[in-house]
C-alpha positions in Angstrom: 106.8 13.1 33.8 107.5 9.5 35.1 106.7 10.6 38.6 103.1 11.5 37.1 102.7 8.7 35.2 103.6 6.3 38.2 100.4 7.9 39.8 98.6 7.9 37.1 99.1 4.1 36.4 95.3 3.6 35.5 94.8 6.3 33.1 92.3 5.2 30.4 94.5 7.1 27.5 92.5 9.4 25.6 94.7 9.0 21.7 94.7 11.6 19.3 94.8 10.9 15.4 95.8 13.3 12.9 94.1 13.1 9.5 95.0 15.1 6.7 92.0 16.6 4.6 91.1 18.6 1.5 88.2 21.1 2.0 87.2 23.3 -0.9 88.5 26.5 -0.9 91.0 26.3 1.2 94.8 25.7 -0.5 96.8 22.9 0.9 95.3 19.9 3.8 93.6 20.7 6.6 95.4 18.6 9.6 92.1 17.3 11.8 93.0 16.0 15.2 90.7 13.7 16.6 90.8 12.8 20.4 89.5 9.6 20.9 89.9 7.2 23.8 88.5 4.3 21.9 85.1 3.8 24.3 81.7 5.1 23.5 80.1 8.2 24.8 79.5 6.9 28.1 83.5 7.2 29.1 84.3 10.7 28.2 87.7 11.7 26.6 90.2 13.1 29.5 93.6 14.2 29.7 96.0 12.5 32.0 99.9 12.6 31.3 99.9 10.0 28.8 96.7 11.5 26.8 98.6 14.7 27.3 101.6 13.4 25.3 99.7 11.4 22.9 97.9 14.8 21.8 101.4 16.6 21.7 102.3 13.8 19.2 99.3 14.6 16.9 100.3 18.1 17.0 103.7 17.3 16.2 102.2 15.3 13.0 99.7 18.0 12.2 102.7 20.6 12.3 104.8 18.4 10.8 102.4 18.4 7.4 102.8 22.2 6.7 98.7 22.4 6.6 97.1 25.6 6.0 95.1 25.4 9.3 94.8 22.6 12.3 91.4 21.6 13.7 91.0 19.6 17.0 87.6 17.7 17.5 86.3 14.6 19.3 84.6 11.4 19.4 81.2 11.1 18.9 79.3 13.3 21.4 82.4 14.0 23.7 85.0 16.5 23.0 86.7 16.1 26.1 85.8 16.2 29.8 88.8 17.6 31.1 91.8 16.5 33.5 91.9 12.7 34.3 91.4 13.0 38.7 91.2 9.6 38.9 95.2 9.5 39.9 94.9 12.3 42.2 94.7 10.3 45.4 98.1 8.6 44.2 99.6 12.3 43.9 102.3 12.3 47.2 104.3 15.3 46.9 103.8 19.1 45.2 106.0 18.3 42.5 104.1 15.7 41.3 101.3 18.2 41.1 103.4 20.7 39.7 104.2 18.9 36.9 100.4 18.3 35.8 99.9 21.9 35.0 103.0 22.5 33.6 102.7 19.7 30.9 99.2 21.0 30.1 99.9 24.3 29.3 103.1 23.2 27.4 100.9 21.0 25.2 97.9 23.3 24.9 99.8 26.9 24.7 101.2 25.0 21.1 97.6 25.5 19.8 97.6 29.3 20.7 101.0 30.2 19.5 101.1 28.3 16.3 101.7 30.3 13.1 99.1 28.1 11.3 95.7 28.7 12.1 94.1 26.9 14.7 90.2 25.9 15.0 88.7 23.8 17.6 85.2 21.9 16.1 83.4 21.0 20.0 81.4 18.5 18.7 80.1 17.3 22.3 80.5 17.7 25.4 83.4 19.8 26.6 84.2 20.4 30.9 87.4 21.8 32.4 90.5 20.9 30.4 88.3 20.3 27.1 86.7 23.9 27.2 90.3 25.0 27.8 91.5 23.5 24.4 89.1 25.4 22.6 90.2 28.7 24.3 93.7 28.1 23.3 92.5 28.0 19.6 92.4 30.9 17.4 89.0 30.1 16.4 85.6 28.0 17.7 82.5 26.1 16.6 80.1 24.6 18.5 77.3 21.8 17.7 74.2 23.0 18.6 73.4 19.6 20.3 76.1 20.1 22.8 74.8 19.1 26.1 77.4 20.3 28.4 79.9 23.2 28.5 81.6 24.0 31.4 84.5 24.5 34.2 83.5 22.6 37.0 87.0 23.0 38.5 86.4 25.3 41.6 83.4 23.0 42.8 85.6 20.1 42.7 88.2 21.9 44.6 90.6 23.2 41.9 91.0 26.0 39.2 91.0 25.7 35.7 94.5 25.1 35.5 95.3 25.0 31.8 94.9 28.5 30.7 91.4 29.1 31.8 91.7 31.7 34.3 94.1 33.7 32.0 92.8 33.2 29.0 88.8 33.4 28.9 88.4 36.9 30.8 90.7 37.8 27.6 88.3 36.5 25.4 85.1 36.9 26.4 85.1 39.6 28.9 85.6 39.5 33.0 81.8 39.2 33.4 81.1 35.9 31.5 84.1 34.8 32.6 83.3 35.1 36.3 80.1 33.2 35.4 82.0 30.5 34.3 84.9 29.8 36.5 83.0 31.2 39.6 79.5 31.1 39.8 78.6 28.2 37.6 80.6 25.9 39.5 79.4 27.3 42.8 75.5 26.7 41.8 76.7 22.7 41.7 78.5 22.7 38.7 76.2 24.4 36.2 76.8 23.9 32.9 75.6 25.7 29.9 74.6 24.7 26.2 75.9 25.9 22.7 73.4 28.7 22.3 74.5 30.3 25.6 77.9 29.7 25.0 77.7 31.8 21.8 76.0 34.4 23.6 78.8 34.7 26.4 81.1 34.9 23.4 82.6 31.4 23.8 81.4 30.2 20.5 82.5 31.9 16.9 79.8 29.8 15.3 76.9 27.2 16.2 76.4 25.1 13.5 74.1 21.7 12.9 75.2 18.6 14.7 73.7 16.3 11.6 76.9 17.4 9.5 78.8 19.5 12.0 81.9 18.5 11.2 81.3 19.4 6.9 79.8 22.5 8.5 82.8 23.5 10.7 85.4 22.9 7.8 83.2 25.0 5.2 83.4 27.6 7.8 86.9 27.2 8.2 87.9 27.8 4.7 85.6 31.5 4.7 87.6 32.4 7.8 91.0 31.6 6.2 89.6 33.3 3.0 88.6 36.4 4.9 84.7 36.2 4.5 84.1 35.8 7.6 85.8 37.5 10.6 84.6 36.3 14.0 83.9 39.4 16.2 86.4 39.9 19.6 85.1 42.2 22.1 87.2 45.0 23.5 87.8 44.0 27.1 87.3 46.4 30.1 90.2 46.2 31.9 89.1 49.1 34.3 85.4 50.1 35.9 83.8 46.5 34.3 86.8 44.6 35.7 86.3 45.7 39.0 82.7 45.3 38.8 82.9 41.6 37.8 85.4 40.9 40.9 83.1 42.6 43.1 80.1 40.2 41.7 82.8 37.1 42.0 84.0 38.0 45.6 80.0 38.7 46.6 79.4 34.8 45.2 82.0 33.4 46.8 81.8 35.1 50.2 77.8 33.9 50.1 77.9 30.5 48.5 81.5 29.5 50.7 82.1 32.2 53.3 85.7 32.0 52.6 86.1 28.3 53.6 86.9 26.6 49.9 90.6 27.7 48.8 89.5 27.0 45.4 87.4 29.3 45.5 89.6 32.2 46.7 92.5 31.0 44.7 90.2 31.6 41.3 89.7 35.0 42.3 93.5 35.8 42.7 93.8 34.7 39.3 91.0 36.2 37.4 92.7 39.8 39.0 96.1 38.4 37.8 94.3 38.3 34.1 93.9 41.9 34.1 97.1 42.6 32.9 97.6 39.6 30.6 98.2 40.4 27.0 97.1 37.5 24.6 99.6 38.5 21.7 102.5 38.6 24.5 103.9 34.9 25.1 105.9 36.5 28.1 102.8 37.8 29.2 100.9 34.5 29.0 104.4 32.7 30.6 103.7 34.4 33.7 99.7 34.4 34.0 100.1 30.3 33.3 102.8 30.3 36.1 100.6 31.7 38.5 97.7 28.7 37.6 100.6 26.0 37.7 101.4 27.2 41.4 97.9 27.3 42.1 97.2 23.8 40.8 100.2 22.7 42.5 99.2 24.2 45.8 95.3 22.8 45.3 96.0 19.0 44.2 97.9 18.6 48.0 94.8 20.3 50.2 92.4 17.5 51.8 89.8 20.1 50.1 90.4 18.8 46.8 90.4 15.3 48.3 87.0 15.5 49.9 85.9 17.3 46.9 86.7 14.4 44.6 85.2 12.1 46.9 81.9 14.0 46.9 82.2 14.3 43.3 82.2 10.3 43.4 79.5 9.6 45.6 77.3 12.0 43.5 78.4 10.3 40.4 78.8 7.0 41.2 77.1 5.8 44.8 74.3 7.6 44.1 73.3 5.7 41.1 73.9 2.2 42.8 71.9 3.1 46.5 73.4 0.9 49.2 71.1 -1.8 50.3 68.5 -1.2 47.5 66.4 -4.4 46.3 66.8 -6.6 43.4 65.3 -3.9 40.4 63.9 -6.8 38.7 61.4 -7.1 41.8 60.0 -3.6 40.9 56.3 -3.3 39.9 55.4 -0.9 37.0 53.9 2.3 37.8 50.8 3.5 35.4 48.8 5.6 37.6 49.8 7.9 40.6 47.5 9.0 43.4 48.6 12.7 45.4 47.0 12.9 48.6 47.1 16.7 49.2 46.9 19.6 46.9 49.1 22.2 48.7 52.4 23.6 47.2 54.4 20.7 48.1 51.6 18.0 46.5 51.6 20.3 43.5 55.7 20.4 43.1 54.9 16.8 43.6 52.3 16.0 40.8 54.4 18.4 38.2 57.5 16.2 38.8 55.4 12.9 38.4 53.4 13.9 35.8 56.4 15.5 33.9 58.7 12.2 34.6 56.7 9.5 34.0 54.2 11.0 32.0 51.0 8.7 33.5 47.9 10.0 35.0 48.1 11.9 38.1 45.3 12.5 40.5 44.8 14.9 43.3 42.7 15.0 46.0 42.4 17.0 49.4 39.3 18.1 51.2 37.7 20.4 49.2 37.2 21.0 45.4 38.4 24.2 45.8 42.0 22.9 47.0 41.8 20.5 44.4 41.4 23.2 41.7 43.9 25.0 42.9 46.7 22.5 43.0 45.8 21.1 39.4 45.9 24.9 38.4 49.3 25.2 39.7 50.7 22.3 37.7 48.8 23.6 34.7 50.5 26.9 34.6 53.9 25.5 35.8 53.6 23.4 32.7 52.5 26.7 30.4 55.6 28.3 31.7 57.9 25.4 30.6 56.0 25.3 27.2 56.5 29.2 26.6 60.1 28.9 27.9 60.3 26.5 24.6 61.0 23.4 26.9 58.1 22.0 26.0 55.8 21.8 22.6 52.3 22.9 22.4 51.2 19.2 21.8 53.4 17.9 24.6 52.1 20.7 27.2 48.6 19.8 26.3 49.1 16.1 26.5 50.9 16.4 30.1 47.9 19.4 31.5 45.2 16.0 30.4 47.2 13.7 32.1 46.5 15.9 35.5 42.8 15.4 37.1 41.4 16.4 40.7 38.9 14.6 42.8 36.9 14.5 46.3 36.0 11.2 45.4 38.6 8.5 46.6 37.6 5.6 44.5 39.1 7.6 41.5 42.5 6.2 43.3 41.6 2.8 42.3 43.3 3.2 39.2 46.4 3.8 40.7 49.0 1.7 41.5 51.5 4.5 43.5 50.0 6.8 46.0 51.7 9.7 47.9 50.4 11.7 50.7 52.0 14.9 51.3 49.9 16.4 54.2 50.6 18.5 57.8 52.7 16.1 59.5 50.6 14.6 62.0 50.9 10.9 62.6 47.2 10.5 63.4 46.1 12.5 60.4 48.4 10.4 58.0 47.3 6.9 59.3 43.7 8.3 58.8 44.5 8.9 55.0 46.2 5.3 54.8 43.6 3.4 56.6 40.6 5.2 54.6 42.3 4.5 50.9 43.1 1.3 51.6 38.8 0.5 50.9 39.9 1.7 47.2 42.7 0.7 46.2 44.4 -2.8 45.1 46.1 -5.0 47.5 49.9 -4.1 45.5 49.0 -0.4 45.0 52.6 1.5 47.0 51.3 4.0 49.7 54.2 6.5 50.0 54.4 8.9 52.5 56.5 12.4 52.1 56.7 12.5 56.1 60.2 14.2 57.3 60.8 12.6 60.7 57.7 10.4 61.3 57.5 6.6 62.2 57.0 4.3 59.2 56.4 1.7 60.7 53.7 3.6 63.0 52.1 4.9 60.1 51.4 1.1 58.6 51.1 -0.5 61.7 47.3 -1.3 61.7 46.8 -1.5 57.8 45.8 -4.2 56.3 48.7 -4.8 54.0 51.4 -3.0 56.0 54.2 -4.2 53.4 53.3 -1.6 50.8 54.0 1.3 52.8 57.3 3.1 52.3 59.1 6.4 53.2 59.6 8.8 50.3 61.1 11.9 51.4 61.5 14.7 48.9 63.4 17.9 49.4 61.9 21.3 48.9 62.1 23.1 45.9 61.4 19.4 44.8 62.6 20.3 41.1 66.3 21.9 42.4 67.0 19.3 45.1 68.0 15.4 44.2 67.9 13.8 47.0 65.3 11.4 48.0 65.3 9.4 51.3 63.7 6.4 51.0 62.5 4.9 54.2 62.0 1.1 55.1 59.1 0.5 57.9 59.3 -3.0 59.9 57.1 -4.9 57.5 58.0 -2.9 53.9 58.7 -5.6 51.6 61.6 -5.8 48.9 58.8 -5.4 45.8 57.3 -2.0 47.5 61.1 -1.2 48.3 62.3 -1.8 44.7 59.4 0.0 42.9 60.4 3.0 45.4 64.0 3.0 44.1 63.0 2.4 40.6 60.6 5.3 40.6 63.0 7.6 42.1 65.2 6.5 39.3 62.4 7.6 36.7 61.8 10.9 38.9 65.6 11.7 38.1 66.1 11.4 42.0 69.1 10.2 44.2 67.6 7.7 46.6 69.2 6.9 49.6 67.6 3.9 51.3 67.6 5.1 55.1 66.1 3.1 58.3 63.2 3.9 59.7 64.4 6.3 63.1 63.1 9.6 63.5 64.4 12.8 61.2 65.9 10.2 58.9 69.2 11.4 57.6 69.1 14.8 56.6 66.5 16.6 58.7 68.2 14.7 62.0 71.8 16.1 61.7 70.5 19.9 60.4 68.0 20.1 63.6 70.7 18.9 66.1 72.8 21.7 64.5 70.5 23.9 64.2 69.5 23.0 67.9 73.2 23.5 69.1 73.2 26.9 67.8 69.8 27.7 68.9 70.9 26.8 72.7 73.8 28.8 72.4 71.8 31.8 71.9 69.5 30.8 74.7 72.5 30.5 77.2 73.3 34.3 76.1 75.4 34.1 72.7 74.8 36.8 70.5 72.4 36.0 67.6 75.2 36.9 64.7 77.9 35.4 67.0 75.8 31.8 67.0 75.0 32.2 63.4 78.1 32.7 62.1 79.8 30.8 64.1 79.7 27.1 62.2 79.9 29.2 58.5 82.9 26.4 58.3 80.7 22.9 58.4 80.2 24.0 54.7 76.3 24.5 55.1 75.0 26.3 52.0 73.1 29.1 54.2 73.1 30.2 58.0 71.4 28.3 60.9 69.0 30.9 61.5 68.6 32.1 57.5 67.5 28.1 57.0 65.5 28.6 59.7 63.6 31.3 58.2 63.4 29.2 55.1 61.9 26.0 56.6 59.5 28.3 58.9 60.0 28.3 62.7 56.8 26.0 63.0 58.0 23.5 61.0 61.3 23.0 62.7 59.7 23.2 66.0 57.6 20.4 65.3 60.6 18.3 63.5 62.6 19.0 66.7 59.9 17.9 69.2 59.8 14.6 67.0 63.3 14.0 67.6 62.9 15.4 71.4 60.6 12.8 72.0 63.0 10.1 70.4 66.2 11.0 71.9 65.7 13.2 74.9 69.2 13.0 76.0 70.2 14.7 72.9 67.6 16.7 71.4 66.2 19.6 73.6 63.6 22.8 73.3 64.4 26.1 72.8 62.2 28.0 74.7 63.3 31.2 72.1 62.1 29.1 69.3 58.9 28.4 71.0 58.5 32.1 71.7 59.5 32.7 68.3 56.5 30.1 67.2 53.6 31.6 69.3 54.7 34.7 68.5 54.2 33.7 64.9 57.4 35.7 63.6 58.9 34.1 60.5 62.4 34.1 61.7 65.2 36.2 63.7 66.2 38.2 61.2 64.7 41.3 59.7 66.5 43.6 56.3 66.9 47.0 56.2 69.1 49.7 55.0 71.6 48.5 57.5 72.1 45.2 56.1 70.6 42.0 58.3 69.9 42.9 61.7 67.9 41.0 64.6 64.4 42.2 64.7 64.1 43.9 67.9 60.6 41.8 68.6 62.5 38.8 68.2 65.1 40.0 70.3 62.8 41.1 73.2 60.7 38.0 73.0 63.6 35.5 73.0 65.0 34.6 76.8 68.6 34.6 77.0 71.0 33.5 79.8 74.2 35.0 81.3 76.8 32.4 79.5 77.6 33.5 76.4 80.2 31.9 74.1 82.7 32.6 71.9 82.0 31.6 68.0 84.9 29.0 68.2 83.0 27.1 71.3 80.0 27.5 69.4 81.7 25.6 66.3 83.5 23.3 68.4 80.1 22.3 70.2 78.6 21.7 67.3 81.1 20.0 65.5 81.1 17.3 68.3 77.2 16.8 68.5 77.5 15.9 64.3 80.3 13.3 65.2 78.4 12.1 67.8 74.9 12.0 65.8 76.6 10.2 63.0 78.1 7.7 64.9 75.0 6.8 66.6 73.2 6.9 63.2 75.9 4.5 61.9 75.2 2.4 64.9 71.5 2.3 64.5 71.6 1.1 61.2 70.0 4.4 59.3 72.5 4.1 56.3 74.6 1.7 55.2 77.7 3.7 55.8 79.3 7.1 56.2 79.5 8.1 52.3 75.6 7.9 52.3 75.7 10.2 55.4 77.7 12.7 53.2 75.5 11.8 50.2 72.4 13.0 51.8 73.9 16.6 53.1 75.3 17.0 49.8 72.1 16.7 48.1 69.8 17.1 50.3 71.1 20.2 51.1 73.8 21.8 49.1 76.6 20.8 51.9 80.1 22.1 50.2 81.7 19.3 47.9 85.3 21.1 49.7 84.4 19.2 52.9 83.0 15.9 51.1 79.4 16.6 52.9 80.4 16.2 56.6 82.6 13.0 57.8 85.7 13.9 55.9 85.6 17.5 57.8 85.0 16.4 60.8 87.8 13.5 60.4 90.3 16.4 59.1 89.4 18.9 62.1 90.3 15.8 64.9 86.7 15.8 65.6 85.6 12.3 64.7 88.6 11.0 67.0 88.1 13.1 69.7 84.3 12.5 70.5 84.6 8.7 68.9 87.6 7.6 69.3 88.3 7.1 65.2 87.7 8.9 62.2 85.0 7.9 60.1 87.0 7.0 57.0 89.9 5.8 55.9 93.1 7.9 55.8 93.3 8.8 52.0 89.7 8.4 51.4 88.8 11.9 50.9 92.1 13.5 52.6 95.9 13.9 51.5 
């Protein structure tokens, strides 16, 4: 214990307080154990070594009182957010790591193996170890307003290691367990709410939040009296378990392609849980020991340290963007104009009206396009109402805020205008020049360009200082990244307003320098270019496409090509080729693909994914094929080189911002920490640039 206590010297200790309460209908006291770290809801309860020992001591006190029942609850709005991971970087050997699993199991299983009935009254957020506390209890109630329930461990590079992988499938069935242990974590750490927990069988009762504790105690009285017998499903350990594991394996293969150690260990633990008998402590011993070993192994991996680094970027750095001006300089946005009414522009209109709740005006080259754009927004709002996410009144108010106009004088009422038209510099310059005649000098002119120069776009305007890049990622509602690009004359008030607006839109903004492709598109285009060049040289399509899975991209390069569209990829590539002709080259194959108007490389039939025969015929290939290893190596080296150059150019403030862009803009794997920890780990950074991007230990053991 002393070893891990040293590693967790800075632990914010979650204390546990035992109080005996009398409950009508219960003969004897209920020992109510409350988890509370002494801070408000913005600093959730968590379990470090000292916190686990405090919980253990509180349970000692509870059992010593000979209560009729023991119930565990949390401080206001928070049950527990799981393990305290701040000390993990200080763990230096596997024995220390093993102690963490052993201690958690020893304390939590006291609730499961108690002869006294145990209850979890989950009054607020419960993640990871917090959710596992509830699994160890005999009965569980959840407040109806709990905002987040989940097991995010696999996303971070761990597994639920205090009982979750063994208890959950035996409590709620293997398929529901796969959803919580594997599927949701690999979908960007998706969480569920109390109603969904009830559907999955995790909650025995969902009760109103206003008097949740009182209702939970009354519910417990009925359980103890035999008036309520919570349902416990029959667990299918045969075909049902096989099907659940097959689904889990397909999810892991599709999301991680076998390169995330935690996901693979989770699969093995879920398989092992099939033989666990919850009524037999010896059976649980074996399952929990397997969790301990997995936890100890994973805690000593670079992938976990990279995952925690990524988590820290997303939850801390993203909230305090490097280089953002003082927020006091930001101007209030009371009306928004959108140039264009196509799909991207319509998605932007929906986002702005939902989050800012201000008038939004769309314009385009004809009324038919405008009507279609406004119609899209109205339809999406109706869908939200249909799903119960908006009331009828709220939906009507939002729809009333969205309008269209062919007359640009309508934009006089706006103070933030964003264009989302075709990627053509002359067209964008012309639009902004025309608009300047109708808008106030302080109105922001934002561009959703993915690669064009902000400085060039603003060069001939009367007020170039109010032009800023505001680059969203598609689909707008899903991807959280917003690249904010500063032109040569963009002033601080404009930048501050852009960052404040990004925050209001619930997007994570990264400040980028005005260089072609900015961050995400520049790196992804370089990667795609290396893969396509390999194919141009003669490498088989499937070999080249599958070679770079280790990079942590959420989909293969040619799958991504089909998603963005070959014509868009070619245009972006041409922009970057013009800027950096020594590193970005045109692919004859891609040019032929676009000329033939083919949607991508692959076609799908009974035999699965294969190269479209027409594409194979039109794509010119040489006679110098590469191995998969060679394609991976050339791509890694290209990324390391490009990132170094971007940092030298000042495109972003630090390597952390590169990683943040790749994680938030395209779902690059947490287990790689984005990309720079991976390039450091594989030795590529040093081989190409002479030094790693990050200091040792920042995202590694």
